C-alpha positions in Angstrom: -0.4 5.7 -27.8 -1.1 2.1 -28.6 -4.5 1.1 -29.8 -6.2 -0.2 -26.6 -4.8 2.5 -24.4 -5.9 5.6 -26.4 -9.4 4.1 -26.8 -9.6 3.7 -23.0 -8.4 7.2 -22.3 -10.7 8.7 -24.9 -13.6 6.8 -23.4 -12.6 8.1 -19.9 -12.5 11.6 -21.2 -15.9 11.3 -22.7 -17.3 9.9 -19.5 -15.7 12.7 -17.5 -17.0 15.3 -19.9 -20.5 13.9 -19.7 -20.3 13.9 -15.9 -19.3 17.6 -15.9 -22.2 18.3 -18.3 -24.7 16.6 -16.0 -23.2 18.3 -13.0 -23.6 21.7 -14.7 -27.3 21.1 -15.1 -28.0 19.3 -11.9 -28.2 22.1 -9.4 -28.7 25.1 -11.7 -31.9 26.3 -10.1 -31.0 25.6 -6.5 -29.7 28.0 -3.9 -29.3 25.6 -1.0 -25.9 25.3 0.7 -26.3 21.5 0.8 -26.6 21.4 -3.0 -23.5 23.7 -3.3 -21.5 21.2 -1.2 -22.8 18.3 -3.3 -21.8 20.1 -6.5 -18.4 20.9 -5.1 -17.9 17.2 -4.1 -18.8 16.1 -7.6 -16.7 18.9 -9.2 -13.6 17.5 -7.5 -14.5 13.8 -7.5 -14.8 13.7 -11.3 -11.2 14.7 -12.1 -9.9 12.7 -9.2 -11.7 9.6 -10.5 -10.3 10.4 -14.0 -6.8 10.7 -12.6 -7.1 7.3 -10.9 -8.5 5.8 -14.1 -5.8 7.3 -16.3 -3.0 6.2 -13.8 -4.2 2.6 -13.8 -4.5 2.7 -17.6 -1.0 4.1 -18.1 0.9 2.6 -15.2 2.3 -0.6 -16.7 2.9 0.7 -20.2 6.4 0.7 -21.7 6.3 3.8 -23.9 8.7 5.5 -26.2 10.0 8.9 -25.4 7.3 10.9 -27.2 4.4 8.9 -25.7 5.9 9.1 -22.2 6.1 12.9 -22.6 2.5 13.1 -23.7 1.3 10.8 -20.8 3.2 12.9 -18.3 0.5 15.5 -18.7 -1.8 13.2 -16.8 0.5 13.3 -13.8 -0.2 17.1 -13.5 -4.0 16.6 -13.0 -3.8 16.5 -9.1 -1.9 19.8 -9.1 -4.6 21.4 -11.3 -7.4 20.0 -9.1 -5.7 21.3 -5.9 -5.0 24.7 -7.4 -8.6 24.9 -8.4 -9.6 24.7 -4.8 -8.2 28.2 -4.3 -10.9 29.9 -6.4 -13.7 28.9 -4.0 -14.3 30.9 -0.8 -13.9 27.9 1.5 -12.8 27.7 5.1 -9.6 26.0 5.9 -11.5 22.9 7.2 -13.6 22.8 4.0 -10.6 23.1 1.8 -8.8 20.4 3.7 -11.8 18.0 3.4 -12.0 18.7 -0.4 -8.2 18.3 -0.8 -7.9 15.1 1.1 -9.3 12.7 -1.6 -6.9 14.2 -4.1 -3.9 13.9 -1.8 -4.8 10.3 -1.0 -5.2 9.4 -4.7 -1.9 10.9 -5.5 -0.2 9.2 -2.5 -1.6 5.8 -3.6 -0.4 6.5 -7.2 3.0 7.4 -5.8 3.2 4.3 -3.7 2.0 2.0 -6.6 4.4 3.8 -9.1 7.4 4.0 -6.8 9.4 1.9 -9.3 8.8 4.6 -11.9 9.8 7.6 -9.7 12.9 8.4 -7.9 12.6 9.2 -4.2 13.4 12.8 -4.9 10.6 13.0 -7.5 8.1 11.3 -5.2 9.0 13.7 -2.3 8.8 16.7 -4.7 5.4 15.7 -6.0 4.1 15.2 -2.5 5.5 18.5 -1.3 4.0 20.5 -4.2 0.6 18.9 -3.7 0.7 19.6 0.0 1.7 23.2 -0.7 -1.1 23.7 -3.2 -3.6 22.3 -0.7 -2.4 24.5 2.1 -2.6 27.6 -0.2 -6.1 26.7 -1.2 
């Protein structure tokens, strides 16, 4: 990737990693349900925020074929987040609440990047995201 872009993405990854490290230590000794909900919110907010950051960073770039393949990995982050919801014993309402910010972030990215995706790709992405959220 070009010089300023890879530095921004590396810094974003470091910030996200630090946030996960802090989260891992924040509620270690607590057994309160309120703290569990706060930890889950943060657990899903961190990668959602990183997805939004990486999308904004990569959106307007004109990349060669290898770079565009490598950056396509960032587009899969919402799928990973939504699939991760399935490992938690959440009610349907709780899962829907946790999935909503991810679905909204992906919808906004799809609308902003509509010039980069075909209608079929946009619908397929939205459908897969919705199905992962429903399964979770």
